[in-house]
N, C-alpha and C positions, 0 to 999 in steps of 0.2 A: 379464551384468549387468542387474539389474532396475531400470528407471527408474521414477520416480513415475508412478502411473497417472493417467489422465485424471480419474477420480473424485476422487483425492486433490488434484490441482491445482485442480479446481473447488471442492472443499470449502474449501481454503485461500483461494482467491479470494473465495468467498462470505463467509468470515470477515472478510476485509479490508474488504469493502463493507458488510456488515450489522452487524458488531460494531466493526470498526476505525473507519470514518468514519460508519457508519449513514446512508448517503446518503438524501436526501429526494427525493420526486418533483419533477421539474423543476429540480433543483439542478445547477449546473455542477460538474465534477470535473477536477482537474489531477493527473496521475500523474507523479512524477519517478522515472525508472527507468534502470538500466544496459541498454545495447543488447544485452548478452549474455542478458538475461532476457526477450527479446521474446515467446517462447512463453508464458510465464506471464502476461505483461502482457495478451496477447490474452484470456486467461480473465478477468482482472480487468475489462477494458473490457466484455466481454460481460455479466458479472455486474452491472456498474454500470448498463448500459442496461436489463437485466432488472428492476433495482430502481427504474427510473424516472429515472435521471440524464439530463441533457441537456448538450450541449456538452462532451463528454469529450475532454480533450486530454492528450497524452503529451509530456513533456519528456525526451528521451533524453540520456544521457551516455555517453561512450566514453572509457575509461581510457587507451587508447593515445594519443588526441588530447589528453587532459588532460595526460599526462606530457610529450608533445611541446611543448605550449604553455608549460609551466613551464621546460622546458629551452631553448627557442628564443626565446621572447619577451623583449624587453628589459624591465627593471624598470619603466620609466615606463608601459608599456602595462598592466601588472598593477596599477598604482596607481589605475586607474579601472575603473568597472563600467558596462556598456552601459545607456544610458538606456532603450532600447526594451524591454530585458528587465525593468527596474524597472517600467516602465509596464504591461507585460503581467501580471506577477505581482501587482502592487498592484491593478490593475483586477479581477483574478480574485477576490481575497478581498473587495474592496469590494462586489462583487456577490453576496457570500455563498457563493462557491464553496468546496468542500471540497478537501483536499489529501492525497494518499497519497504517501509517499516510500518507495521500495524501496532500503534502505540495505545494500549488500553490497560495500563497497570492498575493494580490494587493500590490506592493511595496510602494505605497503612500496612503494606506488605512487610516492611522491615521494622515495624514498631517494636521496641524492646530489644533490638539488636544493638550491640556495642557500636557506637558511631565510628570508632577507630577501624572497625572491620570494613564497613562499606566505604569509608574514606580511603582505606588502603586499596581496595578493589577498584574504586573509581580512578585513583591515581595510576594504578598499574595498567588498566585498560586504556586510559587516556594517553599514556606514553607509548604503549605498544601499538595502538591503532592510529597513530598520528598520521601516517600516510593515507590510510583508508578514509579517515575523517576529512583530511585536507582535500581529497578528491571531490568531496561533496561541498565543502565550504568554499571551494573555488569554482564550483559548477563545472568541473572537468567531466563529470558524468551526470546523467539525470538521476534524481532521487526525489522521493516523495514520502510524506508521513500522513497516514490516515488513522482513523479510530473505528472500533466496533464495540458494542456493548459486551462487557464481560461481567460475570456474577458479582464479584466484590466491588468493582467500580460502580456498577449500576446501583447496588445497595447503598453505597456511600452517597450518591447523588440523589437517590429517591429512598430515604430511610423509612418512610411511613407506609410503603406498600410492599406486597410480597415480591419475591425475586423476579418471577415471570412478568409481572406488571411493570416492575422497574426497568427490565430490559426492553420491553415493548415501548415504553415511553421514551427511553433513550434512543431506540432505533428511529422513532418518529422525529425526535429532535435532530439527530444526525442527518437524516434524509432531508429535513428542512434546511438545516444550516449549510449543507453541501449542495443544495439545489437539486438533489435527486428527485424531489417531489414535483419538480417542474416538468412540463411536457417534453422539453428538449434540454437536459442538463448540460450537454456539451456546449450548445449555443449560449446558454445562460452564463457559463463560465467564460466563454470568449468575451462576452459583453462586460462581465465583472472585471476581467483582466484589463480591459481597455480603460475602465474607470480608474483602476489603480495606476495604470500607465500614465494617465493624465496628471495624477497627483505627484508621482515621482518625477516626471519631467518638469513640472512647475518648480518643484523644490530644487532640482538639479540646476535649473537655470538661475535660481536665486543665489545659490552658494552662500547661505547665511553663515555668519561668523560664530554665533552661539545661540542656544535656546535657554529660556528662563521658565522654569516650572513653578507654579504656585497652586497649592491645594492645602486642605487641612493637614498639618503635619509635614508638609513638603514645601521647601524653599530651596531650589536647586538650580545652579547654573552649569550648563554643559557647553564647552567649546567644541567646535567642529573643525577637523583638520582641513587644510587646503586641499582642493581637488577631491573632496569626499563625494561619494555617489550614493544617491537614494535608490533602493530597489524595492520590489514588492509585487505580488501577483505572480505572473509568469516570468521566466528568465530563459536564457539560451545556453545549452551545454556546448562543450567543445566540438561535438559532432554536428552542431547546427540545429539540433532538435529543441523546440520550445517546450518547456515543462513547468509544472507548478510544484515547488518543494513542499508546500503544505496544502492539504485539503481538510478543513477550510482555511482560508486566509482572508483577513480584512486589513492588513497592515501595509504601511510603507516604512522602510527602516534604513538606517545608515549607521556609521560608526562615530562615536565621540572621539575627541582627542584624549588619549589615555591619561594625560597629565593635566587635563583642563576641566576637571569636575570638582565643584565645590558646593558645599551646603548639605542639607538633610533631605532625605526622601522617605516617605512612609508607604508601605505596601497596602494594597486595597483588596487583595485576594490571597488565599493560602497558596503556598508553593509546595508542590509535591516533589521532593528531591530524594531520589533513591529509596522510594517507599516510606519516606518519613515526611510529615507535614511541618512546614515552618509557617507561622501565621502571626499577624499583627506585629510586624517587625519594622524597624527603622535603621537606616544606614546613614552615617555622617561621613562626608568626603572632604578631604583637603588635598589639593594639588593632585587629584586623580585617585588617591588611595582611600580606602575605608579606614578611618581612624577611631571610630566608635560605632557600636551597634547594640541594639536591644531586640528581644523577641519574646512575645508572650507565650508562644509555643515553639518548641524546636530550637532553643538557643544553642545547644551543643551541636546540633546538626548544621546550623548556620555557621557556627565557628569553624567546623571542619571544612565546609564549603569555601569559606574565605581563606583558609590556610592550605588549600589543595596544592598550590604552588605560589611562587613569588608574585604572580600577576593575577591570581584569581580574586583578589580584593580590588580590582580595577574594572571599569566598564568596557565592554566590547561592542555593545549595540544599544541603540535607542530606536524605539518603534512607536509610530503614531497610529492609533486605532480609535475611530469615533465611537462615542458612547452609544450612538444610534445603531451600531452594528447588530445584525440579527442574533448573534451569539449573546451579546449584552442584553438585548431585549427579551431573551428567554428568561431572564431573571434567575438563572441557575448558576451555582458555583460547580464547576465540573471536576475540580481537584485534578486537573489534567492540563499540562501547560499548552498542548496543542490547541485546546479549546479556550482556556481562560486567557491566553495571551492574545487571542483574536476577539476577545470581548473587551479588551482593556489596553490602553497605552502601556508600554512596558519598557524595561531596561534589561540588560543582560550582564551578569558578572562573567568575566573571563574573556575568551578569544573573540576578536573581531573577525567578520567575514572579509577576506581580501577583496571580494567583489564590490565592497563598499568604498573602494578607493580607485581612482582612475588608474588603469593598468595594474591593479593590485594583484591579480592572479599570477602575474609574471614576476612579481617582486620576491626577493628572499625575505626570511623572517627579520633579519637585521634591517633591511631596507624598509619593511613595513613599520618596524619600531621607530626608525628615524623620522618617518612621516606622521607618527602619532597613533598608529594602530596598536592595539593590545594583542599580545601573543600569549596564549595559555593552553593548558591541556584540558580546560573545562570551558563550558559555555552554558550558563543557566539563566533563563529568562525569569523575571519576577514582575508582577503586575502592580502598576501605580495609578492607573486611570480611574476616573469616576466622573459623575455629572458635575463635580465641583472643580475639575482640573482646568486651569487656564495656562496656556503656553504662549509666550512672546518670543519672536525671533529678532535677533539683532543683526543688521546688515553690516557689511565690511565698513561702511561709512558711519556706523554708529546709530543709524535710525532703528526705531523699534516698530515692528509690525506684528499684530496679533495673528496667530495661526490656529489656536484653539480657544474657544470660549465655552464654558460650562460643559466641557468634555467632548465637544464636537468641532468640526472644521469651521474656522472663521475665514476661509479662503474660497475663492470661486475659480474652479479649474476649467470652466467652460470655454475659455479662450484658447486652451491647449489643443492643438490639432491632433 
């Protein structure tokens, strides 16, 4: 079995540091990582120091201990979040520190755990880490999410081969999807970011009033707030550093008007939420809120997600991803939102990104709400795209313009400088 070469791992680590967070000289860095990925993390830390980072810290997570905690701890313990951890994370971003998260969870980690337990823990962390997460949702600091093969995740994606073969195949897919297999991955990402820039600038110029989604099981109208902004690909942090929040990324995204969503939407890929899968589900919206839902798998988990707070049953994001994306063309279901959301157009329940509204990062929560942005302690993407998805845009004048046909762009961005 051929394992990833040292050269490949170094190229991927360099991509995470130089394109992902674009670490600046003297900048602190926090890396959230699975303990199984220690070897790769060593390369990331080395690349960070080589790029001039200071005070590089690693926050390890161990899935065995995580499951044990949810199985053994009483509910009242999970209803609180450690103050020392809040202080550490908040202090890091307040000092301008960047954050890399290696997101490679076991899709079935918490299968069989009482949904009330992970719901309580999710709510506690969401409330306690509000400032920490806001620093990333407003692009105050650079942050980036990447993935590496882990045993249980690889076995889920490739169930018909042994573990080592599954991990090797996943490495090959990740290197291809993130352009690490190209001669110059950094240059390839600069070109890709420029393509996404053209798409978002076209849509920002248009300032559509609403989008209409049509697909099997989906008939949904989503209004867009005035002065909404499309983002995607690279973005710029408060310190002026250009970075990529997601590696990979194929999307352009904006916020819907929180009260302007009506109709029904059907999922097209499983959603891994807190180590539990939700699959084949539909949501029905009226005036922005979910008023009915069904799920073939994970009904109770979906119910807890929708009840996380008073706004978790409303949308905070809509993202457009062509069916022709390399992740989609892999024909794999990754059971990992970082990858599946970049294979498929998607929506998100919960909080909107303030960056998706003009001057949104400087607005208070109340001001964001007044302008139509959803505010919540949660943000969970779910996939709705397929080769059968059509999307029409409605202009402020009431004209209808096709933007997606058969899952792919129906627009030409070549005129965008």
